[in-house]
FIKOL-765504 format. One record per residue (C-alpha): x, z, y; residue in three letters; residue number from 1. Coordinates in steps of 0.5 Angstrom, whole numbers, plus 500, padded with zeros to 3 digits. Example, Ala and Ser with C-alpha at 12.3 -4.5 7.8 and 13.67 -1.06 7.14 Angstrom:
@east->525; up->516; north->491; rest->ALA; nr->1
@east->527; up->514; north->498; rest->SER; nr->2
This chain:
@east->926; up->712; north->094; rest->MET; nr->1
@east->924; up->711; north->101; rest->GLN; nr->2
@east->925; up->714; north->107; rest->VAL; nr->3
@east->919; up->719; north->109; rest->LEU; nr->4
@east->914; up->716; north->114; rest->PRO; nr->5
@east->916; up->721; north->120; rest->ILE; nr->6
@east->923; up->723; north->121; rest->LEU; nr->7
@east->926; up->728; north->125; rest->ILE; nr->8
@east->933; up->729; north->128; rest->PRO; nr->9
@east->939; up->733; north->125; rest->LEU; nr->10
@east->940; up->739; north->130; rest->MET; nr->11
@east->948; up->740; north->131; rest->PRO; nr->12
@east->950; up->746; north->126; rest->GLY; nr->13
@east->943; up->746; north->122; rest->GLU; nr->14
@east->944; up->747; north->115; rest->THR; nr->15
@east->941; up->742; north->110; rest->PRO; nr->16
@east->936; up->747; north->108; rest->ALA; nr->17
@east->933; up->748; north->115; rest->SER; nr->18
@east->933; up->740; north->116; rest->PHE; nr->19
@east->929; up->740; north->109; rest->ALA; nr->20
@east->924; up->745; north->111; rest->SER; nr->21
@east->923; up->742; north->118; rest->ARG; nr->22
@east->923; up->735; north->115; rest->LEU; nr->23
@east->917; up->737; north->110; rest->VAL; nr->24
@east->913; up->740; north->115; rest->TRP; nr->25
@east->914; up->734; north->120; rest->ALA; nr->26
@east->911; up->730; north->114; rest->ASN; nr->27
@east->905; up->735; north->113; rest->GLY; nr->28
@east->907; up->738; north->107; rest->LEU; nr->29
@east->907; up->746; north->107; rest->SER; nr->30
@east->912; up->748; north->102; rest->LEU; nr->31
@east->919; up->745; north->102; rest->ALA; nr->32
@east->921; up->748; north->095; rest->SER; nr->33
@east->915; up->744; north->092; rest->GLU; nr->34
@east->917; up->738; north->095; rest->PHE; nr->35
@east->924; up->738; north->093; rest->CYS; nr->36
@east->922; up->739; north->086; rest->ILE; nr->37
@east->917; up->733; north->086; rest->ASP; nr->38
@east->923; up->729; north->089; rest->GLN; nr->39
@east->928; up->731; north->083; rest->GLY; nr->40
@east->932; up->737; north->085; rest->PHE; nr->41
@east->931; up->744; north->087; rest->ALA; nr->42
@east->931; up->747; north->095; rest->LEU; nr->43
@east->936; up->752; north->092; rest->GLN; nr->44
@east->941; up->746; north->090; rest->ALA; nr->45
@east->941; up->744; north->098; rest->ILE; nr->46
@east->942; up->751; north->100; rest->ALA; nr->47
@east->948; up->751; north->095; rest->ASP; nr->48
@east->951; up->744; north->097; rest->GLY; nr->49
@east->949; up->740; north->091; rest->ASP; nr->50
@east->952; up->733; north->093; rest->GLU; nr->51
@east->946; up->730; north->089; rest->GLY; nr->52
@east->941; up->733; north->092; rest->ALA; nr->53
@east->944; up->733; north->099; rest->LEU; nr->54
@east->944; up->725; north->098; rest->SER; nr->55
@east->937; up->725; north->096; rest->ILE; nr->56
@east->935; up->729; north->102; rest->LEU; nr->57
@east->940; up->724; north->106; rest->ALA; nr->58
@east->936; up->718; north->104; rest->ARG; nr->59
@east->929; up->721; north->105; rest->LEU; nr->60
@east->931; up->724; north->112; rest->GLY; nr->61
@east->934; up->717; north->114; rest->GLY; nr->62
@east->941; up->721; north->116; rest->VAL; nr->63
@east->948; up->720; north->114; rest->GLU; nr->64
@east->950; up->724; north->108; rest->LEU; nr->65
@east->957; up->726; north->112; rest->ALA; nr->66
@east->952; up->729; north->117; rest->GLN; nr->67
@east->948; up->734; north->112; rest->LEU; nr->68
@east->955; up->736; north->109; rest->VAL; nr->69
@east->958; up->739; north->115; rest->ARG; nr->70
@east->952; up->744; north->115; rest->GLY; nr->71
@east->953; up->746; north->108; rest->VAL; nr->72
@east->955; up->754; north->107; rest->VAL; nr->73
@east->959; up->754; north->101; rest->CYS; nr->74
@east->960; up->761; north->097; rest->LYS; nr->75
@east->967; up->761; north->095; rest->VAL; nr->76
@east->968; up->767; north->092; rest->SER; nr->77
@east->964; up->774; north->092; rest->THR; nr->78
@east->964; up->776; north->100; rest->GLY; nr->79
@east->967; up->769; north->102; rest->GLN; nr->80
@east->964; up->763; north->104; rest->TYR; nr->81
@east->966; up->756; north->107; rest->ARG; nr->82
@east->963; up->753; north->113; rest->LEU; nr->83
@east->965; up->746; north->116; rest->ALA; nr->84
@east->972; up->747; north->113; rest->GLY; nr->85
@east->973; up->754; north->115; rest->GLN; nr->86
@east->973; up->760; north->110; rest->LEU; nr->87
@east->969; up->766; north->113; rest->VAL; nr->88
@east->968; up->773; north->110; rest->GLU; nr->89
@east->962; up->776; north->109; rest->LYS; nr->90
@east->963; up->782; north->113; rest->ARG; nr->91
@east->964; up->777; north->119; rest->TRP; nr->92
@east->957; up->774; north->119; rest->ILE; nr->93
@east->952; up->777; north->123; rest->THR; nr->94
@east->945; up->775; north->123; rest->ARG; nr->95
@east->941; up->776; north->129; rest->ARG; nr->96
@east->935; up->772; north->129; rest->ARG; nr->97
@east->930; up->771; north->123; rest->LEU; nr->98
@east->927; up->764; north->123; rest->ARG; nr->99
@east->921; up->762; north->120; rest->PHE; nr->100
@east->916; up->756; north->120; rest->GLY; nr->101
@east->909; up->756; north->122; rest->VAL; nr->102
@east->904; up->755; north->116; rest->CYS; nr->103
@east->898; up->750; north->117; rest->ARG; nr->104
@east->892; up->752; north->115; rest->GLY; nr->105
């Protein structure tokens, strides 16, 4: 498995799913979910913090696995998540902005 031809930096605090989406878009593809399936894993596996999927993404994106793992949000139990080693309850999470990519077409 080779590194993709166009690499982008992993932004501080960026989730692996966001990185995957930006990386795929930078390489001229429109759907991260389809790209991930072609590489042998699901985009949801990235979002869930699956180490095998994260390892593949790290190699493709030319970044350290440890860097990607720092941005993983893991569901611990109903209403509880772990981010950067910290336990966070859902009631304290606020989404102030919705971000999305621009489609080429």
